[in-house]
C-alpha positions in Angstrom: 24.8 8.9 -6.1 22.0 6.8 -4.7 22.9 7.7 -1.1 22.7 11.4 -1.7 19.5 11.0 -3.7 17.9 9.1 -0.8 19.0 11.8 1.7 17.6 14.6 -0.5 14.3 12.6 -1.0 13.9 12.1 2.8 14.7 15.8 3.4 12.1 17.0 0.9 9.3 14.5 1.7 9.9 13.7 5.4 10.0 9.9 4.7 12.3 7.4 3.1 11.8 6.2 -0.5 10.6 2.7 0.6 8.1 4.1 3.0 6.9 6.6 0.4 6.5 3.9 -2.2 4.6 1.6 0.2 2.3 4.5 1.1 1.7 5.3 -2.6 1.0 1.6 -3.4 -1.4 1.2 -0.4 -3.4 4.3 -1.4 -3.7 2.8 -4.9 -4.8 -0.5 -3.5 -7.5 1.2 -1.4 -8.8 2.9 -4.6 -8.9 -0.5 -6.3 -10.9 -1.9 -3.4 -13.2 1.0 -3.5 -13.8 0.5 -7.2 -15.0 -3.0 -6.7 -12.0 -5.2 -7.0 -12.2 -7.6 -4.1 -9.5 -10.1 -4.8 -6.6 -9.4 -2.4 -4.2 -11.2 -4.6 -5.1 -9.2 -7.7 -5.0 -5.9 -5.8 -1.6 -6.8 -4.4 -0.3 -7.5 -7.9 -1.9 -4.5 -9.5 -0.5 -2.2 -6.9 3.0 -3.4 -7.3 3.5 -6.0 -4.6 4.8 -9.4 -5.8 3.8 -11.2 -2.6 0.2 -11.0 -1.4 1.2 -11.9 2.1 3.7 -9.1 2.3 1.0 -6.8 0.8 -1.4 -7.8 3.6 1.3 -7.1 6.2 2.1 -3.6 4.8 -1.6 -2.9 4.3 -2.4 -3.7 7.9 0.6 -1.6 9.1 -0.5 1.4 7.1 -4.2 1.3 7.6 -4.7 -0.6 10.9 -6.9 -3.2 9.1 -6.2 -6.3 7.1 -7.3 -6.2 3.5 -10.1 -8.7 4.3 -11.4 -6.5 7.1 -11.2 -3.4 4.9 -13.2 -5.1 2.2 -15.8 -6.3 4.7 -16.1 -2.7 6.1 -16.6 -1.4 2.6 -19.4 -3.9 1.9 -21.2 -3.0 5.1 -21.3 0.7 4.3 
């Protein structure tokens, strides 16, 4: 049952499946940025997001920075 599985998942991880998946995808996106991929659209697609604008919204929510700002800060380091 999907409802039960969702309940157990949240109990074990402390977060819902969607939040967990978004966090996982954003961590992967960060690793792509750190490895030199600077196309936000490509990183969004490679990390499992079908909409780059939605990716940017989730990225900013999870990291506090937009993808563009994150890339800029990486370059300045």
